[in-house]
Steps between C-alpha positions, in 0.01 A plus 500: 500500500870490409439751221276726706757523779784574258426872485534479122141459383505815281824390332351155435189659347718724283696196385176326403403804291847499344468128420171562320630804311795294376287192417717279722379175644627401841317393816382763745661313791835515322457877451419540868805301609727687258378834633546398864846360421616811313365781715492636851168650615431863582670666204320728254336281237672686217841406641407148597335418168810611308709284734268211425541552126879507545479168687282347229740625231820381666453253785170325450619231260751358750290540816337198668168598651372255758140468621514616865236240592677211323879508472490216245306722256742705291249739350755657265528163323149553362656715227729384224828685437339652189204633701738648758696664219183658357423646841856634533488658154163664568629636832814641335287667233272649767801645681585690182147642465486880528201518738266295718216474244736301278592268787166416661 
């Protein structure tokens, strides 16, 4: 319900495609929280997805993402620093891609 009401379902789905294309392993719930944390709804998906990649490349590693249903659950702690770095590197590389087919 939290995800459905975020207004960011398409961005979350795009991030899941991006995760698969880049052979990254991180929980779907973490992707959903990262997307909701990084973006405001009702922007064109092309703009918002690039903003999401910028967040993953620069701010994701230091961000604490908390489960909205359980404030004791720090979902971002599910990943090691090395896993967060791999995500950041993949996002930075995607931002340098010349076109969308190379990103998603």
